[in-house]
C-alpha positions in Angstrom: -28.9 -6.4 7.4 -27.5 -6.5 10.9 -29.3 -9.5 12.3 -27.2 -12.2 10.5 -23.7 -10.7 11.1 -24.3 -10.0 14.8 -25.4 -13.6 15.4 -22.4 -15.3 13.9 -18.8 -16.2 14.8 -16.6 -13.9 16.9 -19.2 -11.1 17.3 -21.8 -13.5 18.6 -19.5 -15.0 21.1 -18.3 -11.5 22.2 -21.9 -10.5 22.9 -22.6 -13.8 24.8 -19.5 -13.3 26.9 -20.6 -9.7 27.8 -17.5 -8.2 26.1 -19.6 -5.9 24.1 -23.2 -4.7 23.8 -24.6 -3.8 20.3 -27.9 -2.1 19.8 -29.5 -1.5 16.4 -31.9 1.5 16.3 -34.4 1.7 13.4 -34.4 5.4 12.3 -38.0 5.0 11.2 -39.0 4.7 14.9 -38.0 8.3 15.2 -39.5 9.5 11.9 -41.7 12.5 11.3 -45.5 12.7 11.3 -48.0 9.9 10.7 -46.0 7.9 8.3 -42.7 8.3 10.2 -40.9 9.9 7.3 -37.1 9.7 7.4 -36.2 11.3 4.1 -37.4 14.0 1.7 -36.5 15.6 -1.6 -33.5 17.9 -1.7 -34.1 21.7 -1.7 -33.0 23.2 -5.0 -34.0 20.1 -7.0 -31.9 17.1 -8.1 -32.2 13.3 -8.0 -32.6 11.1 -5.0 -33.6 11.7 -1.4 -32.0 13.1 1.6 -32.2 11.9 5.2 -34.1 14.4 7.3 -32.5 16.0 10.4 -35.4 15.5 12.8 -35.2 11.6 13.0 -31.5 11.6 13.5 -31.6 14.3 16.2 -34.4 12.4 18.0 -32.5 9.1 17.8 -29.3 10.6 19.1 -31.1 12.3 22.0 -32.8 8.9 23.0 -29.5 7.0 22.7 -27.6 9.5 24.8 -30.2 9.5 27.6 -29.9 5.7 27.8 -26.1 5.6 27.7 -24.5 8.3 29.7 -20.9 7.8 29.1 -18.3 10.6 28.8 -16.0 8.8 26.4 -18.5 8.7 23.6 -18.0 9.2 19.9 -20.7 9.9 17.2 -19.6 8.7 13.8 -21.3 9.2 10.4 -20.4 6.5 7.9 -20.0 8.4 4.6 -17.9 8.3 1.4 -16.7 11.7 2.2 -15.1 10.6 5.5 -11.6 9.8 6.6 -10.4 6.5 5.2 -10.8 3.6 7.7 -7.8 1.4 8.5 -6.3 -0.8 11.3 -4.9 2.2 13.2 -8.4 3.8 13.2 -9.9 0.5 14.4 -7.4 0.4 17.3 -8.2 4.1 18.2 -11.9 3.5 18.2 -11.7 0.3 20.2 -10.6 2.5 23.2 -14.0 4.2 23.4 -16.6 2.9 25.8 -19.5 4.0 23.6 -19.7 4.4 19.8 -22.8 5.7 18.0 -22.6 4.9 14.3 -25.0 6.6 11.9 -25.7 4.9 8.5 -26.0 7.5 5.8 -28.3 6.6 2.9 -29.6 7.8 -0.5 -27.9 11.1 -1.4 -26.7 11.5 2.2 -27.9 13.5 5.2 -29.2 17.0 5.7 -26.2 19.3 6.2 -27.3 20.3 9.7 -26.6 16.7 10.9 -22.9 17.4 10.7 -23.0 19.8 13.7 -24.0 16.8 15.9 -21.4 14.3 14.8 -17.7 14.0 15.9 -16.3 12.6 12.7 -17.0 11.0 9.3 -15.5 7.7 8.3 -15.3 6.0 4.9 -14.3 2.4 4.2 -13.1 3.1 0.7 -13.3 5.4 -2.4 -16.4 3.9 -3.9 -20.2 4.3 -3.5 -22.5 1.9 -1.7 -26.3 1.9 -1.3 -26.0 3.0 2.3 -23.9 3.0 5.4 -25.0 -0.4 6.8 -22.2 -2.5 5.2 -19.5 0.1 6.2 -21.0 0.0 9.8 -20.6 -3.8 9.8 -17.0 -3.4 8.8 -16.3 -1.1 11.6 -18.1 -3.2 14.2 -16.3 -6.4 13.1 -12.8 -4.8 13.1 -13.3 -3.0 16.4 -15.0 -5.8 18.4 -12.2 -8.3 17.7 -9.7 -5.9 19.3 -11.5 -5.8 22.6 -9.8 -7.7 25.4 -10.8 -11.3 25.7 -12.7 -11.4 22.4 -10.1 -13.2 20.3 -8.7 -16.3 22.0 -5.0 -15.6 21.6 -3.6 -12.1 21.8 -0.7 -13.3 19.6 -3.2 -13.7 16.7 -3.9 -10.0 16.7 -0.3 -9.0 16.8 0.7 -11.1 13.9 -2.1 -10.1 11.6 -1.7 -8.1 8.4 -1.8 -4.3 9.1 -1.2 -4.9 12.8 2.6 -5.1 12.4 5.0 -3.7 9.8 4.3 -6.0 7.0 1.5 -8.1 5.5 1.1 -11.5 7.0 3.3 -14.5 6.1 1.9 -17.6 4.3 0.0 -20.0 6.5 -0.1 -23.8 6.1 -1.9 -26.7 7.9 -2.4 -30.4 7.4 -1.9 -32.4 5.2 1.9 -31.9 4.7 1.5 -32.6 1.0 -1.6 -32.0 -1.2 -1.7 -32.4 -5.0 2.1 -32.4 -5.0 2.4 -29.2 -3.1 4.3 -29.5 0.1 4.5 -27.5 3.3 7.9 -25.7 3.5 10.3 -28.0 5.5 11.3 -25.2 7.8 7.8 -25.1 9.3 8.1 -28.8 10.2 11.6 -28.4 11.7 10.6 -27.4 15.2 13.4 -24.7 15.1 11.5 -21.6 16.3 14.3 -19.2 15.3 14.4 -20.5 11.8 10.7 -20.4 11.6 10.5 -16.8 12.8 13.2 -15.7 10.3 11.4 -17.5 7.5 8.1 -15.9 8.4 9.7 -12.5 8.5 11.3 -12.9 5.1 8.0 -14.2 3.6 6.0 -11.3 5.2 8.4 -8.9 3.6 8.1 -10.7 0.2 4.3 -10.6 0.4 4.4 -6.9 1.2 6.7 -6.1 -1.7 4.7 -8.2 -4.3 1.2 -7.2 -3.1 1.4 -3.8 -1.5 4.8 -2.2 -2.3 3.4 1.2 -1.4 3.5 0.1 2.3 7.2 -0.3 2.2 7.6 3.4 1.6 5.9 4.1 4.9 7.8 1.6 7.0 11.0 2.4 9.0 13.1 -0.7 8.1 15.9 -2.1 10.2 19.3 -2.9 8.5 18.3 -6.6 8.3 14.9 -5.9 6.9 16.5 -3.6 4.2 18.8 -6.5 3.1 15.8 -8.8 2.8 13.9 -6.1 0.7 16.9 -5.7 -1.6 17.1 -9.5 -2.1 13.4 -9.7 -2.8 13.6 -6.8 -5.3 16.4 -8.5 -7.2 14.6 -11.8 -7.4 11.3 -10.3 -8.4 12.5 -7.3 -10.3 10.0 -8.0 -13.1 7.1 -6.8 -10.9 8.4 -3.2 -10.8 
């Protein structure tokens, strides 16, 4: 599940440039007994299987011995965890070493929680395991590392990096199937373009994620734009 994503696009280039090192550890290599068991039936009965504590402890011990770094964070990907967002990605990007544990089946043995620093969830829904959430974390964190994304301005202007969702983007051709690129973007007037983008970003936020506006401290100018947008699109309330 990890081979493809880690060998494509931005993450692949980040690894090749030496901006990040990513190691995938197979829990079965640390399994119990002859068959390297990693899971077992839950005590007290019930459906499904639970990840055993021994393989996780052995894996953590081996990883810590290889990577002696003080600024280390052990994270369990779990639906019970704190909801992941852009601010969390920015916080985690400051750590030199992250250990991400993929939960599976009915979860992990409760004793595992005494060895982790925090739990993180990517949303209020259930997945087969923590592999896909781990990929989400890795992708969002790696692209924040210095020198990974070509232009730092790209990071600053993205949705959830600033106050509002991103503004509409256009590229060539100027006209396609009777739909034209807004004239202001072709004007060369950077002030007008910046103002148009700000207005469109606010409009996008109001129409798609109005809940975000209740959490943002708006300037007087931004409040005026919001009021104009509300009047124009009052039917969406």
